[in-house]
N, CA, C and O atoms as CSV, one atom per row, in Angstrom:
chain,resi,resn,atom,element,x,y,z
A,1,UNK,N,N,129.775,18.219,26.246
A,1,UNK,CA,C,129.955,17.049,27.023
A,1,UNK,C,C,128.957,16.440,27.820
A,1,UNK,O,O,128.497,17.063,28.777
A,2,UNK,N,N,128.510,15.134,27.505
A,2,UNK,CA,C,127.343,14.801,27.860
A,2,UNK,C,C,127.462,14.395,29.698
A,2,UNK,O,O,128.471,13.902,30.203
A,3,UNK,N,N,126.153,14.753,30.483
A,3,UNK,CA,C,126.012,14.874,31.701
A,3,UNK,C,C,126.242,13.422,32.201
A,3,UNK,O,O,125.627,12.614,31.505
A,4,UNK,N,N,126.933,12.883,33.181
A,4,UNK,CA,C,127.066,11.611,33.854
A,4,UNK,C,C,126.381,11.367,34.713
A,4,UNK,O,O,126.279,12.139,35.667
A,5,UNK,N,N,125.593,10.035,34.625
A,5,UNK,CA,C,124.439,10.051,35.469
A,5,UNK,C,C,124.857,8.302,36.363
A,5,UNK,O,O,125.208,7.226,35.878
A,6,UNK,N,N,124.610,8.726,37.768
A,6,UNK,CA,C,124.632,7.090,38.623
A,6,UNK,C,C,123.164,7.087,38.804
A,6,UNK,O,O,122.498,8.074,39.115
A,7,UNK,N,N,122.647,5.712,38.549
A,7,UNK,CA,C,121.300,5.237,38.873
A,7,UNK,C,C,121.769,4.599,39.878
A,7,UNK,O,O,122.865,4.039,39.894
A,8,UNK,N,N,120.421,4.663,41.411
A,8,UNK,CA,C,120.397,3.676,42.462
A,8,UNK,C,C,119.112,3.381,42.535
A,8,UNK,O,O,118.270,4.228,42.835
A,9,UNK,N,N,118.780,1.927,42.217
A,9,UNK,CA,C,117.354,1.564,42.563
A,9,UNK,C,C,117.715,-0.076,42.916
A,9,UNK,O,O,118.511,-0.748,42.260
A,10,UNK,N,N,117.033,-0.506,43.967
A,10,UNK,CA,C,117.079,-2.182,44.188
A,10,UNK,C,C,116.503,-3.066,43.268
A,10,UNK,O,O,116.802,-4.256,43.171
A,11,UNK,N,N,115.471,-2.325,42.429
A,11,UNK,CA,C,114.900,-3.255,41.427
A,11,UNK,C,C,115.506,-2.640,40.065
A,11,UNK,O,O,115.600,-1.496,39.618
A,12,UNK,N,N,115.950,-4.198,39.511
A,12,UNK,CA,C,116.619,-3.925,38.223
A,12,UNK,C,C,115.852,-3.361,37.193
A,12,UNK,O,O,116.475,-2.798,36.294
A,13,UNK,N,N,114.453,-3.401,37.130
A,13,UNK,CA,C,113.698,-3.322,36.214
A,13,UNK,C,C,113.767,-1.822,36.068
A,13,UNK,O,O,114.159,-1.321,35.014
A,14,UNK,N,N,113.375,-1.056,37.159
A,14,UNK,CA,C,113.550,0.553,37.254
A,14,UNK,C,C,114.900,0.736,36.897
A,14,UNK,O,O,115.043,1.533,35.969
A,15,UNK,N,N,115.922,0.250,37.342
A,15,UNK,CA,C,117.171,0.982,36.723
A,15,UNK,C,C,117.592,0.868,35.445
A,15,UNK,O,O,118.512,1.513,34.941
A,16,UNK,N,N,116.788,-0.115,34.815
A,16,UNK,CA,C,117.013,-0.330,33.344
A,16,UNK,C,C,115.997,0.812,32.472
A,16,UNK,O,O,116.251,1.422,31.433
A,17,UNK,N,N,114.519,0.835,33.501
A,17,UNK,CA,C,113.967,2.082,32.868
A,17,UNK,C,C,114.410,3.668,32.672
A,17,UNK,O,O,114.297,4.504,31.775
A,18,UNK,N,N,114.954,3.623,33.947
A,18,UNK,CA,C,115.744,4.930,33.926
A,18,UNK,C,C,116.916,5.109,32.916
A,18,UNK,O,O,117.132,6.162,32.316
A,19,UNK,N,N,117.655,3.958,32.791
A,19,UNK,CA,C,118.820,3.999,32.048
A,19,UNK,C,C,118.124,4.385,30.891
A,19,UNK,O,O,118.373,5.533,30.523
A,20,UNK,N,N,117.334,3.759,30.225
A,20,UNK,CA,C,116.870,4.203,28.985
A,20,UNK,C,C,116.407,5.268,28.557
A,20,UNK,O,O,116.529,5.729,27.422
A,21,UNK,N,N,115.616,5.889,29.834
A,21,UNK,CA,C,115.307,7.566,29.811
A,21,UNK,C,C,116.540,8.199,29.593
A,21,UNK,O,O,116.298,9.089,28.778
A,22,UNK,N,N,117.612,8.220,29.853
A,22,UNK,CA,C,119.061,8.673,30.002
A,22,UNK,C,C,119.647,8.712,28.934
A,22,UNK,O,O,120.013,9.746,28.377
A,23,UNK,N,N,119.833,7.347,28.446
A,23,UNK,CA,C,120.493,7.084,27.057
A,23,UNK,C,C,120.144,7.627,26.121
A,23,UNK,O,O,120.864,7.969,25.183
A,24,UNK,N,N,118.315,7.886,26.289
A,24,UNK,CA,C,117.957,8.092,25.021
A,24,UNK,C,C,117.885,9.566,24.733
A,24,UNK,O,O,117.421,10.062,23.706
A,25,UNK,N,N,118.365,10.168,25.694
A,25,UNK,CA,C,118.014,11.733,25.798
A,25,UNK,C,C,120.083,12.351,25.704
A,25,UNK,O,O,120.669,13.364,26.086
A,26,UNK,N,N,120.404,11.415,25.187
A,26,UNK,CA,C,122.164,12.091,25.492
A,26,UNK,C,C,122.847,11.799,26.423
A,26,UNK,O,O,124.057,11.903,26.222
A,27,UNK,N,N,122.456,11.381,27.635
A,27,UNK,CA,C,123.361,11.492,29.040
A,27,UNK,C,C,123.866,10.209,29.102
A,27,UNK,O,O,123.164,9.313,28.633
A,28,UNK,N,N,124.951,9.931,29.591
A,28,UNK,CA,C,125.969,9.042,29.847
A,28,UNK,C,C,125.762,8.320,31.006
A,28,UNK,O,O,126.043,8.939,32.033
A,29,UNK,N,N,125.305,7.055,31.161
A,29,UNK,CA,C,124.815,6.389,32.578
A,29,UNK,C,C,126.418,5.771,32.726
A,29,UNK,O,O,126.889,5.007,31.884
A,30,UNK,N,N,127.052,6.160,33.747
A,30,UNK,CA,C,128.616,5.653,34.109
A,30,UNK,C,C,128.076,4.595,35.443
A,30,UNK,O,O,129.047,4.244,36.112
A,31,UNK,N,N,127.287,4.256,35.748
A,31,UNK,CA,C,127.038,3.451,36.639
A,31,UNK,C,C,125.819,3.344,37.434
A,31,UNK,O,O,125.026,4.285,37.468
A,32,UNK,N,N,125.577,2.046,38.202
A,32,UNK,CA,C,124.306,1.727,38.839
A,32,UNK,C,C,124.958,0.774,40.095
A,32,UNK,O,O,125.919,0.007,40.137
A,33,UNK,N,N,123.841,1.257,41.198
A,33,UNK,CA,C,123.745,0.524,42.474
A,33,UNK,C,C,122.461,0.265,42.815
A,33,UNK,O,O,121.532,1.055,42.649
A,34,UNK,N,N,122.349,-1.221,43.463
A,34,UNK,CA,C,121.430,-1.733,44.138
A,34,UNK,C,C,121.049,-1.462,45.227
A,34,UNK,O,O,119.920,-1.869,45.499
A,35,UNK,N,N,121.823,-0.656,46.324
A,35,UNK,CA,C,121.455,-0.395,47.443
A,35,UNK,C,C,122.235,0.736,47.999
A,35,UNK,O,O,123.324,0.912,47.453
A,36,UNK,N,N,121.902,1.588,49.017
A,36,UNK,CA,C,122.583,2.458,49.478
A,36,UNK,C,C,123.824,2.358,49.727
A,36,UNK,O,O,124.574,3.286,49.425
A,37,UNK,N,N,124.268,1.278,50.294
A,37,UNK,CA,C,125.887,1.272,50.388
A,37,UNK,C,C,126.703,1.268,49.254
A,37,UNK,O,O,127.842,1.735,49.278
A,38,UNK,N,N,126.228,0.805,48.330
A,38,UNK,CA,C,126.788,0.750,46.661
A,38,UNK,C,C,126.619,1.892,46.097
A,38,UNK,O,O,127.455,2.221,45.255
A,39,UNK,N,N,125.541,2.773,46.389
A,39,UNK,CA,C,125.447,4.138,45.904
A,39,UNK,C,C,126.369,5.139,46.595
A,39,UNK,O,O,126.534,6.142,45.900
A,40,UNK,N,N,126.922,5.157,47.591
A,40,UNK,CA,C,128.050,6.239,48.256
A,40,UNK,C,C,129.310,5.633,47.788
A,40,UNK,O,O,130.217,6.440,47.585
A,41,UNK,N,N,129.547,4.483,47.590
A,41,UNK,CA,C,130.669,4.141,47.159
A,41,UNK,C,C,130.993,4.198,45.710
A,41,UNK,O,O,132.157,4.354,45.342
A,42,UNK,N,N,130.064,4.085,44.923
A,42,UNK,CA,C,130.022,4.469,43.458
A,42,UNK,C,C,129.915,5.679,43.152
A,42,UNK,O,O,130.250,6.075,42.036
A,43,UNK,N,N,129.477,6.408,43.995
A,43,UNK,CA,C,129.074,8.063,43.862
A,43,UNK,C,C,130.916,8.521,44.236
A,43,UNK,O,O,131.505,9.147,43.355
A,44,UNK,N,N,131.395,8.296,45.051
A,44,UNK,CA,C,132.956,8.601,45.495
A,44,UNK,C,C,133.779,8.102,44.079
A,44,UNK,O,O,134.442,8.958,43.493
A,45,UNK,N,N,133.742,7.034,43.664
A,45,UNK,CA,C,134.511,6.528,42.696
A,45,UNK,C,C,134.078,7.048,41.291
A,45,UNK,O,O,134.969,7.259,40.469
A,46,UNK,N,N,132.755,7.273,40.950
A,46,UNK,CA,C,132.478,7.756,39.868
A,46,UNK,C,C,132.370,9.329,39.625
A,46,UNK,O,O,132.634,9.787,38.513
A,47,UNK,N,N,131.942,10.224,40.781
A,47,UNK,CA,C,131.692,11.429,41.004
A,47,UNK,C,C,130.873,12.045,39.383
A,47,UNK,O,O,131.345,12.695,38.450
A,48,UNK,N,N,129.608,11.530,39.605
A,48,UNK,CA,C,128.453,11.612,38.599
A,48,UNK,C,C,128.225,13.334,38.555
A,48,UNK,O,O,128.744,14.071,39.394
A,49,UNK,N,N,127.620,13.682,37.769
A,49,UNK,CA,C,126.993,14.939,37.455
A,49,UNK,C,C,125.768,14.966,38.404
A,49,UNK,O,O,125.560,15.873,39.210
A,50,UNK,N,N,124.860,13.716,38.203
A,50,UNK,CA,C,123.475,13.375,38.794
A,50,UNK,C,C,123.716,12.024,39.213
A,50,UNK,O,O,124.466,11.174,38.735
A,51,UNK,N,N,122.689,11.976,40.511
A,51,UNK,CA,C,122.467,10.739,40.845
A,51,UNK,C,C,121.074,10.612,41.217
A,51,UNK,O,O,120.457,11.414,41.918
A,52,UNK,N,N,120.475,9.206,40.533
A,52,UNK,CA,C,118.794,9.174,40.766
A,52,UNK,C,C,118.970,8.172,41.920
A,52,UNK,O,O,119.787,7.252,41.955
A,53,UNK,N,N,117.995,8.531,42.934
A,53,UNK,CA,C,118.307,7.485,44.261
A,53,UNK,C,C,116.829,7.273,44.586
A,53,UNK,O,O,115.903,8.076,44.696
A,54,UNK,N,N,116.892,5.969,44.703
A,54,UNK,CA,C,115.570,5.371,45.202
A,54,UNK,C,C,115.372,5.502,46.907
A,54,UNK,O,O,116.391,5.433,47.595
A,55,UNK,N,N,114.240,5.664,47.471
A,55,UNK,CA,C,114.164,6.210,48.661
A,55,UNK,C,C,114.223,4.840,49.992
A,55,UNK,O,O,114.706,4.883,51.124
A,56,UNK,N,N,113.475,3.645,49.217
A,56,UNK,CA,C,113.635,2.599,50.299
A,56,UNK,C,C,114.320,1.327,49.934
A,56,UNK,O,O,113.588,0.475,49.430
A,57,UNK,N,N,115.509,1.045,50.078
A,57,UNK,CA,C,116.274,0.059,49.483
A,57,UNK,C,C,117.026,-0.775,50.839
A,57,UNK,O,O,116.918,-0.472,52.027
A,58,UNK,N,N,117.722,-1.785,50.309
A,58,UNK,CA,C,118.072,-2.675,51.534
A,58,UNK,C,C,119.589,-1.839,52.057
A,58,UNK,O,O,120.000,-0.836,51.474
A,59,UNK,N,N,120.267,-2.444,53.201
A,59,UNK,CA,C,121.276,-2.275,53.836
A,59,UNK,C,C,121.532,-0.722,54.371
A,59,UNK,O,O,122.028,-0.350,55.434
A,60,UNK,N,N,120.958,0.140,53.124
A,60,UNK,CA,C,120.854,1.493,53.484
A,60,UNK,C,C,120.191,2.162,52.942
A,60,UNK,O,O,120.426,2.173,51.734
A,61,UNK,N,N,119.118,3.013,53.372
A,61,UNK,CA,C,118.271,3.818,52.697
A,61,UNK,C,C,118.752,4.859,51.943
A,61,UNK,O,O,119.884,5.252,52.226
A,62,UNK,N,N,117.961,5.583,50.745
A,62,UNK,CA,C,118.266,6.442,49.805
A,62,UNK,C,C,118.514,7.544,50.691
A,62,UNK,O,O,119.494,8.218,50.373
A,63,UNK,N,N,117.711,8.014,52.012
A,63,UNK,CA,C,117.907,8.865,52.606
A,63,UNK,C,C,119.410,9.230,53.449
A,63,UNK,O,O,119.962,10.326,53.548
A,64,UNK,N,N,119.793,8.041,53.944
A,64,UNK,CA,C,121.009,7.711,54.537
A,64,UNK,C,C,122.150,7.922,53.589
A,64,UNK,O,O,123.175,8.547,53.858
A,65,UNK,N,N,121.845,7.291,52.359
A,65,UNK,CA,C,122.783,7.379,51.266
A,65,UNK,C,C,123.284,8.740,50.687
A,65,UNK,O,O,124.432,9.110,50.442
A,66,UNK,N,N,121.931,9.458,50.521
A,66,UNK,CA,C,122.047,10.953,50.409
A,66,UNK,C,C,122.605,11.918,51.053
A,66,UNK,O,O,123.143,12.940,50.629
A,67,UNK,N,N,122.367,11.343,52.639
A,67,UNK,CA,C,123.041,12.449,53.254
A,67,UNK,C,C,124.516,12.064,53.413
A,67,UNK,O,O,125.413,12.890,53.581
A,68,UNK,N,N,124.678,10.815,53.348
A,68,UNK,CA,C,126.521,10.599,53.411
A,68,UNK,C,C,127.289,10.965,51.769
A,68,UNK,O,O,128.504,10.891,51.585
A,69,UNK,N,N,126.395,11.315,50.816
A,69,UNK,CA,C,127.059,11.703,49.511
A,69,UNK,C,C,127.503,13.328,49.637
A,69,UNK,O,O,128.584,13.863,49.391
A,70,UNK,N,N,126.004,13.995,50.205
A,70,UNK,CA,C,126.236,15.190,50.607
A,70,UNK,C,C,127.436,15.847,51.584
A,70,UNK,O,O,127.984,16.945,51.485
A,71,UNK,N,N,127.643,14.775,52.558
A,71,UNK,CA,C,128.615,15.354,53.532
A,71,UNK,C,C,129.830,14.910,52.662
A,71,UNK,O,O,130.861,15.413,53.108
A,72,UNK,N,N,130.030,14.174,51.627
A,72,UNK,CA,C,131.104,13.923,51.343
A,72,UNK,C,C,131.412,15.042,49.972
A,72,UNK,O,O,132.505,15.435,49.566
A,73,UNK,N,N,130.305,15.307,49.556
A,73,UNK,CA,C,129.991,16.669,48.161
A,73,UNK,C,C,129.303,17.256,48.490
A,73,UNK,O,O,128.196,16.718,48.434
A,74,UNK,N,N,129.293,18.506,48.985
A,74,UNK,CA,C,128.247,19.312,49.200
A,74,UNK,C,C,127.521,19.697,47.886
A,74,UNK,O,O,126.431,20.238,48.068
A,75,UNK,N,N,127.932,19.515,46.512
A,75,UNK,CA,C,127.810,20.227,45.345
A,75,UNK,C,C,127.219,18.866,44.614
A,75,UNK,O,O,126.954,19.010,43.420
A,76,UNK,N,N,126.972,17.523,45.206
A,76,UNK,CA,C,126.586,16.435,44.611
A,76,UNK,C,C,124.615,16.952,44.210
A,76,UNK,O,O,123.892,17.750,44.807
A,77,UNK,N,N,124.376,16.218,43.188
A,77,UNK,CA,C,123.139,16.624,42.479
A,77,UNK,C,C,122.248,15.522,42.533
A,77,UNK,O,O,122.184,14.780,41.553
A,78,UNK,N,N,121.347,15.243,43.832
A,78,UNK,CA,C,120.732,13.993,44.116
A,78,UNK,C,C,118.834,14.094,43.782
A,78,UNK,O,O,117.942,14.796,44.261
A,79,UNK,N,N,118.864,13.002,42.727
A,79,UNK,CA,C,117.072,13.139,42.686
A,79,UNK,C,C,116.481,11.759,43.485
A,79,UNK,O,O,116.905,10.610,43.362
A,80,UNK,N,N,115.703,12.093,44.083
A,80,UNK,CA,C,115.005,10.793,44.800
A,80,UNK,C,C,114.020,10.572,43.891
A,80,UNK,O,O,113.672,11.443,43.094
A,81,UNK,N,N,113.517,9.437,43.938
A,81,UNK,CA,C,112.604,8.693,43.106
A,81,UNK,C,C,111.955,7.981,44.208
A,81,UNK,O,O,112.573,7.309,45.033
A,82,UNK,N,N,110.602,8.162,44.193
A,82,UNK,CA,C,109.511,7.560,45.127
A,82,UNK,C,C,108.295,7.114,44.905
A,82,UNK,O,O,107.706,7.532,43.909
A,83,UNK,N,N,107.806,6.392,45.577
A,83,UNK,CA,C,106.461,5.990,45.311
A,83,UNK,C,C,105.493,6.621,45.576
A,83,UNK,O,O,105.885,7.251,46.558
A,84,UNK,N,N,104.238,6.988,45.362
A,84,UNK,CA,C,103.433,7.571,45.570
A,84,UNK,C,C,102.916,7.224,46.796
A,84,UNK,O,O,102.888,6.025,47.075
A,85,UNK,N,N,102.330,8.366,47.913
A,85,UNK,CA,C,102.379,8.071,49.114
A,85,UNK,C,C,103.535,8.372,50.001
A,85,UNK,O,O,103.285,8.577,51.189
A,86,UNK,N,N,104.917,8.432,49.535
A,86,UNK,CA,C,106.267,8.483,50.072
A,86,UNK,C,C,106.374,9.926,50.645
A,86,UNK,O,O,107.365,10.105,51.353
A,87,UNK,N,N,105.434,11.130,50.454
A,87,UNK,CA,C,105.857,12.377,50.531
A,87,UNK,C,C,106.302,12.239,52.052
A,87,UNK,O,O,107.463,12.626,51.920
A,88,UNK,N,N,106.207,12.028,53.049
A,88,UNK,CA,C,107.065,12.265,54.062
A,88,UNK,C,C,108.452,11.900,54.219
A,88,UNK,O,O,109.216,12.374,55.060
A,89,UNK,N,N,108.711,11.068,53.396
A,89,UNK,CA,C,110.151,10.313,53.004
A,89,UNK,C,C,110.862,11.428,52.227
A,89,UNK,O,O,112.020,11.806,52.403
A,90,UNK,N,N,109.988,11.881,51.353
A,90,UNK,CA,C,110.570,12.714,50.191
A,90,UNK,C,C,110.643,14.019,51.133
A,90,UNK,O,O,111.537,14.806,50.822
A,91,UNK,N,N,110.092,14.261,51.890
A,91,UNK,CA,C,110.574,15.764,52.654
A,91,UNK,C,C,112.111,15.411,53.582
A,91,UNK,O,O,113.101,16.105,53.811
A,92,UNK,N,N,111.821,14.323,53.868
A,92,UNK,CA,C,113.064,14.007,54.655
A,92,UNK,C,C,114.382,14.197,53.960
A,92,UNK,O,O,115.317,14.865,54.401
A,93,UNK,N,N,114.350,13.459,52.688
A,93,UNK,CA,C,115.292,13.477,51.814
A,93,UNK,C,C,115.449,14.856,51.218
A,93,UNK,O,O,116.528,15.289,50.814
A,94,UNK,N,N,114.670,15.310,51.198
A,94,UNK,CA,C,115.296,16.872,50.752
A,94,UNK,C,C,115.916,17.523,51.730
A,94,UNK,O,O,116.920,18.195,51.494
A,95,UNK,N,N,115.403,17.407,52.937
A,95,UNK,CA,C,116.292,17.843,54.139
A,95,UNK,C,C,117.800,17.294,54.215
A,95,UNK,O,O,118.805,17.881,54.615
A,96,UNK,N,N,117.666,16.081,53.743
A,96,UNK,CA,C,119.285,15.372,53.637
A,96,UNK,C,C,119.951,16.009,52.535
A,96,UNK,O,O,121.144,15.902,52.250
A,97,UNK,N,N,119.259,16.540,52.066
A,97,UNK,CA,C,120.384,17.310,50.910
A,97,UNK,C,C,119.596,17.245,49.332
A,97,UNK,O,O,119.970,17.928,48.380
A,98,UNK,N,N,118.595,16.406,49.296
A,98,UNK,CA,C,118.373,15.939,47.893
A,98,UNK,C,C,117.909,17.066,47.109
A,98,UNK,O,O,117.292,17.958,47.692
A,99,UNK,N,N,118.154,17.154,45.692
A,99,UNK,CA,C,117.942,18.498,45.237
A,99,UNK,C,C,116.417,18.444,44.580
A,99,UNK,O,O,115.920,19.449,44.073
A,100,UNK,N,N,115.741,17.198,44.639
A,100,UNK,CA,C,114.503,17.196,43.723
A,100,UNK,C,C,113.784,15.674,43.614
A,100,UNK,O,O,114.457,14.657,43.786
A,101,UNK,N,N,112.630,15.640,43.371
A,101,UNK,CA,C,112.430,14.305,43.285
A,101,UNK,C,C,111.587,14.113,42.234
A,101,UNK,O,O,111.165,15.029,41.528
A,102,UNK,N,N,111.261,12.674,42.067
A,102,UNK,CA,C,110.407,12.196,41.070
A,102,UNK,C,C,109.463,10.945,41.217
A,102,UNK,O,O,109.923,9.917,41.715
A,103,UNK,N,N,108.401,10.995,40.876
A,103,UNK,CA,C,107.111,9.832,41.473
A,103,UNK,C,C,107.503,9.001,40.614
A,103,UNK,O,O,107.958,9.319,39.515
A,104,UNK,N,N,107.317,7.439,41.179
A,104,UNK,CA,C,107.106,6.465,40.096
A,104,UNK,C,C,105.565,6.083,40.067
A,104,UNK,O,O,105.023,6.396,41.127
A,105,UNK,N,N,104.871,5.603,39.318
A,105,UNK,CA,C,105.836,5.302,37.832
A,105,UNK,C,C,105.889,6.725,37.069
A,105,UNK,O,O,104.976,7.534,37.233
A,106,UNK,N,N,106.871,6.971,36.319
A,106,UNK,CA,C,107.659,8.338,36.216
A,106,UNK,C,C,107.355,7.964,34.487
A,106,UNK,O,O,107.505,6.868,33.946
A,107,UNK,N,N,106.856,9.341,33.814
A,107,UNK,CA,C,107.170,9.663,32.419
A,107,UNK,C,C,108.254,10.191,31.975
A,107,UNK,O,O,108.546,11.301,32.419
A,108,UNK,N,N,109.060,9.614,31.081
A,108,UNK,CA,C,110.320,10.077,30.439
A,108,UNK,C,C,110.604,11.621,30.465
A,108,UNK,O,O,111.693,12.145,30.699
A,109,UNK,N,N,109.439,12.239,30.185
A,109,UNK,CA,C,109.376,13.533,30.075
A,109,UNK,C,C,109.380,14.370,31.384
A,109,UNK,O,O,109.817,15.517,31.470
A,110,UNK,N,N,108.930,13.767,32.215
A,110,UNK,CA,C,108.821,14.253,33.571
A,110,UNK,C,C,109.936,14.395,34.081
A,110,UNK,O,O,110.273,15.430,34.656
A,111,UNK,N,N,110.887,13.079,33.906
A,111,UNK,CA,C,112.081,12.561,34.513
A,111,UNK,C,C,113.106,13.798,34.146
A,111,UNK,O,O,113.902,14.264,34.962
A,112,UNK,N,N,112.956,14.261,32.773
A,112,UNK,CA,C,113.850,14.860,31.973
A,112,UNK,C,C,113.487,16.059,32.262
A,112,UNK,O,O,114.391,16.871,32.066
A,113,UNK,N,N,112.415,16.549,32.695
A,113,UNK,CA,C,112.226,18.195,32.874
A,113,UNK,C,C,112.852,18.428,34.190
A,113,UNK,O,O,113.575,19.415,34.324
A,114,UNK,N,N,112.583,17.361,35.489
A,114,UNK,CA,C,113.041,17.523,36.721
A,114,UNK,C,C,114.796,17.594,36.608
A,114,UNK,O,O,115.522,18.311,37.297
A,115,UNK,N,N,115.114,16.880,35.812
A,115,UNK,CA,C,116.739,16.605,35.989
A,115,UNK,C,C,117.456,18.157,34.852
A,115,UNK,O,O,118.622,18.551,34.860
A,116,UNK,N,N,116.557,18.597,34.197
A,116,UNK,CA,C,117.099,19.631,33.467
A,116,UNK,C,C,117.023,20.907,34.458
A,116,UNK,O,O,117.827,21.837,34.393
A,117,UNK,N,N,115.887,20.832,35.445
A,117,UNK,CA,C,115.929,22.047,36.278
A,117,UNK,C,C,117.083,22.042,37.289
A,117,UNK,O,O,117.816,23.002,37.527
A,118,UNK,N,N,117.143,20.762,37.881
A,118,UNK,CA,C,118.430,20.676,38.989
A,118,UNK,C,C,119.726,20.736,38.324
A,118,UNK,O,O,120.687,21.005,39.045
A,119,UNK,N,N,119.916,20.551,37.179
A,119,UNK,CA,C,121.134,20.720,36.682
A,119,UNK,C,C,121.314,22.223,35.933
A,119,UNK,O,O,122.370,22.780,35.635
A,120,UNK,N,N,120.465,22.513,35.807
A,120,UNK,CA,C,120.495,23.967,35.664
A,120,UNK,C,C,120.297,24.381,33.875
A,120,UNK,O,O,120.557,25.475,33.375
A,121,UNK,N,N,119.884,23.422,33.311
A,121,UNK,CA,C,119.586,23.238,31.949
A,121,UNK,C,C,118.320,24.011,31.324
A,121,UNK,O,O,118.218,24.543,30.219
A,122,UNK,N,N,117.354,23.905,32.410
A,122,UNK,CA,C,116.149,24.169,31.890
A,122,UNK,C,C,115.706,25.787,31.267
A,122,UNK,O,O,114.585,25.983,30.798
């Protein structure tokens, strides 16, 4: 059975890029969210195997959303997506419960290797 993915990013082109990477690699993209509030709602509704989470978003940051998701489901797998230079935010995200992170702009093989690692398929 393919792994179910929720993609969270406030930029639609980034969501589409991530969706293409996952769809082309046998994952099922079950939902998308454009901000942290939507991310938490969609996570509870869809219960994905993996969530990709942008750090900087409107309404609720990726870090706050990750904290809330982990509080709701301690087994949640969240991979942060950060831009270069956001190292301190990435560390905060990991402390909030994120499993790992990928740095934008990313190559599909980098994304997939991190995802396989956090899902235990490496």
